[in-house]
C-alpha positions as CSV (number, residue, x, y, z in Angstrom):
1,M,83.8,90.8,71.7
2,S,83.6,93.6,74.4
3,V,84.2,93.4,77.9
4,F,80.9,95.2,78.4
5,D,79.1,92.0,76.3
6,G,76.2,91.1,78.8
7,F,77.2,93.9,81.5
8,F,73.5,95.7,81.2
9,D,71.4,92.3,80.4
10,G,68.1,92.3,82.5
11,L,69.8,95.3,84.5
12,G,67.9,98.1,83.4
13,F,70.7,100.6,83.2
14,E,71.6,100.7,79.7
15,E,67.6,102.1,79.2
16,E,68.1,104.5,81.8
17,M,71.0,106.2,80.4
18,T,70.7,109.5,78.6
19,P,71.9,110.0,75.1
20,A,75.5,111.3,76.1
21,E,76.0,108.9,78.8
22,R,75.6,105.7,75.7
23,H,77.3,107.6,73.3
24,A,80.3,107.2,76.1
25,M,79.7,104.0,76.8
26,N,80.0,103.3,73.3
27,L,83.2,104.8,72.5
28,A,85.0,102.9,75.3
29,I,83.0,99.9,74.0
30,A,85.1,100.6,70.5
31,D,88.3,101.1,72.3
32,D,88.4,98.0,73.9
33,D,87.2,96.2,71.0
34,L,90.2,97.9,69.1
35,I,92.6,96.3,72.0
36,T,90.9,93.1,71.6
37,E,91.4,92.7,68.1
38,L,95.1,93.6,68.6
39,R,95.7,90.8,70.9
40,D,93.6,88.2,68.6
41,A,96.2,89.4,66.1
42,R,98.9,88.5,68.3
43,I,97.9,85.0,68.9
44,R,97.1,84.2,65.4
45,R,100.7,84.9,64.9
46,S,101.6,82.4,67.6
47,L,103.5,85.2,69.7
48,T,103.4,84.9,73.3
49,E,103.0,88.5,75.4
50,D,106.4,88.1,76.4
51,Q,107.6,87.9,72.8
52,L,105.9,90.8,71.6
53,G,107.1,92.2,74.8
54,D,110.5,91.4,73.3
55,I,110.0,92.6,69.9
56,L,108.2,96.1,71.6
57,G,111.5,96.3,74.2
58,I,108.9,96.2,77.5
59,T,107.9,93.1,79.4
60,G,105.3,90.2,78.9
61,E,103.6,92.2,81.9
62,K,103.3,95.7,80.3
63,V,102.0,93.5,77.2
64,R,99.6,91.6,79.9
65,E,98.2,95.0,81.2
66,F,97.7,96.3,78.2
67,E,95.8,93.6,76.4
68,G,93.8,93.1,79.8
69,L,92.8,96.7,79.4
70,Q,94.2,97.5,82.5
71,T,95.9,100.6,81.1
72,S,94.7,103.9,78.9
73,P,97.3,103.4,75.7
74,T,98.4,106.6,73.9
75,L,98.0,106.4,70.1
76,A,102.0,106.3,69.4
77,T,101.4,102.9,71.8
78,I,98.7,101.6,70.0
79,R,100.5,102.2,66.7
80,R,103.7,100.5,68.0
81,Y,102.0,97.4,69.2
82,A,100.3,97.2,65.6
83,H,103.4,98.0,63.7
84,A,104.8,95.3,65.6
85,L,102.4,92.7,64.8
86,G,102.4,93.7,61.2
87,V,98.4,94.5,60.9
88,N,97.3,98.3,60.3
89,I,94.7,99.8,61.9
90,T,92.0,102.4,60.3
91,H,89.8,104.9,61.9
92,T,86.3,106.1,61.3
93,V,85.2,109.4,62.4
94,T,80.8,109.6,61.8
95,D,78.5,111.9,62.8
96,R,76.3,110.5,65.8
97,Q,72.6,110.1,65.2
98,E,71.0,110.8,67.7
99,P,72.0,114.3,70.2
100,T,73.7,114.2,73.5
101,T,71.1,116.1,75.2
């Protein structure tokens, strides 16, 4: 589930987007989905934000910012978070099916 779910419903914006804008939005949604899956993994392990922060050597507030999509984490930060939770992240690169123009 993305923070964008339902955002465009009935507003007509998505239909007016160029292919490049729609692609950029889909990339942002994928980023948000990744962070949401990491948060869900923390919850499945019954860890609080503060407990995970202790493991990572950061504050629980920083974990909340990360999970609340209030930051733009680096790949290194995402790897540290996944490592602390004992989960794997896989990356897939595929060609787009529509042109960007």
